Steps between C-alpha positions, in 0.01 A plus 500: 500500500591865470344573837691211654825627352444851634412360845812286507708799398352706780564231762858453391564872480373541854704200607822662386458755776485224759811321376713800421426703810820608674575663836277793409211268577595498867275684743522688823387352831240769563234345281142599571204299622503124531162329480261726688745605767686829531845566368805279499820657625832335441352151542714437805805282538514145372605250764871442477540655158857500377624244753491196273712632218827385650435127485435424136490165330788627291703813538249730331176329604238721659356262756621295794533125533393301808788456744694182436327433170685410184240686294153648497332160451528159658333158481567174678368290212610712203823682598623539142173667399528735797861583418415568136211725601721686750754572227237626258335729756844638591574567133174693458543714811865565425396716207206676670509809723177411681500404867328160515335277758418152376331180619427184299340177618446186291359195684549275198879538486560616856668814367491804728657836420545804723674830437456783747173328586463700825566840345203738508354655185200724439226260395326708235211294358620152595346567845163459329552124511544525877194725533284243321642210702424685825146571379443136404630379835274739690194423289575127493514514119145641480545860382190687394416561135623857536825384657549248221457768235742727686752217546486418130580860407778516761680186385433472126520873420708616800230758574622727781159621615390139536810428708424796727143375551608148597794627708249697703256206514767272645628760745832512689403255776386222266797563274742454788317186610530354152870587474564332835313185397686496170828549690575800279676668791724718283207672328417848634164639377505852362355766729261787433325308223822464298467130422752536215772586754458173689846363571541148363777245460551227243497244781158612625360512149606138457308413817190658345548306176547180701166563672333549163636179348493247785235379744516688830290619791509869406338499155237247396523312171217718367682820597826382346334396176313831477808719546722295271225513239507879504881507486484277191271757332717809543473748212738394217673839511600425860616142447871569510765396749424152637350394167820566302620195311222268619448222243168450328250292692591639841270700729637817662333665799668832574469850639732784412569838657668820381564822691732797441668661801786742532821356642412137424390559140230268370381209715413213264373180660361174366368199693326186382495127435530280190333165446366287217534184300784621275772416751317378808242254382130544568448634850873536563614733779559863424830675550491860623715811460518836672726764345510844666711790368581865552766743374358465148553819293180435301202268517610317185844437652349341810260288295797373302687412820217292650424343163859393441518340844169322444607384156799305629290349782225398258760370257633258762190415702222540245625330189696177567240300304354780291567542129390862468772746408580777748572745218133571425411603859804730496354696210160517669662624822676777311177614335319497836778707655483745211135573563516528879461874530191516281336183630549541873447871562126516553237773489471828693863590439627241745847357462622163629368413847252788482773762529423821318748585227815619681753757387788329320859545599714719277629298204865397515761710322559213260171324420518127534521328166214256443604138541505243221140392571384861495667562163357175365142591593556852366601352164202263501262784586636717220472210254141422599399865477665524157313192377172637637554833321588320176183290520294814562660671202433201273138480613454873438656472155274206418196695612594796278553270203161331547330840529665618179385190314147545633489860374627391160234231468229738613588759228351519144626248246747638250 
C-alpha cells in the first residue's frame, strides 16, 4: 500500500507539470531530427493558415462555418439535435484560442458537422492511420508477421521508428494511389521522409474513417477490422481527445497526434470512431470525429481543446440511451492529460513526433498563472505526497517501537 501511495504521488506530481505548463512550454520551429530523417526547419507553411478566423460561429469563434449554413452541424432527420450540437461546439470554441478544423459524421442520426474542414494542418502522428490503411490496401490485408508487429507498435504505442519503416515500405507511389482511391485529394504527403509534416484536412480524415467503418472497394473487411482493432488498443496514456466523455460500454477506435512547431505552436490532432451497445444497440453504426488544431501554446492546452469538442459531441451522439455519468470520464481525461509529458516522450531523448528536445522560447515577462485545473491537481498532488510521507513516518515509528520491545524482551530479567 505504501508503494502504491508513493507511485500515485509521483504520477500526480509529474502530471502537475503537464496541466500547469504555460507559454514557456512553447518551442521553436527549428527542432532537430524527425524519425530517421535529417533536420526539420521551420516546418513550412500550413495551407491557408489564418484565413478562416474571420468567419466564426459567433463573434469570437476561431473557426469558419460552411457558407449558407445556420451552424456547424445539420441533419435532415434530427435538425434540433444538430442545432443543439452546433451551439455547444460554438460555446466551446468561443473560449479557446486554438485554430480548429472539425468533421463529424453520424449515420444513425444523419448528423454531419464541418468547421474549416478543408483547412490544412500538420498531421503529426494521425497520419499513421493513413500509413497503415495504405499498407493494408497494397498487401490486400495480408501484411507479413514483421509488418504486423511494426504496425502494432506504430498504432498502439505511436512508435515513430515503426512509422518510418512502414512509410518507406508503402512508398510515395503507392501512397498517392491509395489517397486517390480513397478520394483524399486534399492530403499532401510529407516530403524527404517527414511523414509527420503531411498536410491533412478534417474532411479527408473523415473520408479515411468512413473507409474504415463501412464496406467499400478500397479496404477489405479483414483490413478494416484489423486496423480498427489496433486503434481500439491504443496505449491508455494516449487515449485522450475523441474518447472524452464517452459513456461506459462504448468502443472507441482512435489515433492522436502531437507536434510542436514555431509559429503555429503545438499541433494537437485526434481522429476516431465510437460505437457500442450503450447508445447504439448491438452492432449499431459508429459515428466518427476528426478534430485538428494548431496555435496551441502548450500540448496540454491543445489536448483540452480537442477533448472539450469531443465531449460535447459524445454527450449528444453517444449517450441518448446511456445511463453512465459523463463526470467520471472527465476526471479520467484530466488525469491522462496531466501525465502526457511523461507517458508519451519515449526513449533516446526523443520528444513528440521524434523531434529532439528543442530550445524553449524565452519565458514571458509575466508568467502565466496556472488555470483552475492546474491548481486543483497541484493541491491533490501535495495532499497525496503529504499522506504518503505521513504513512512512511508512522511505519518507521512502528518499526522503531517493535525493535525497542524486542531488545527489552531479549535482555536479562530484573
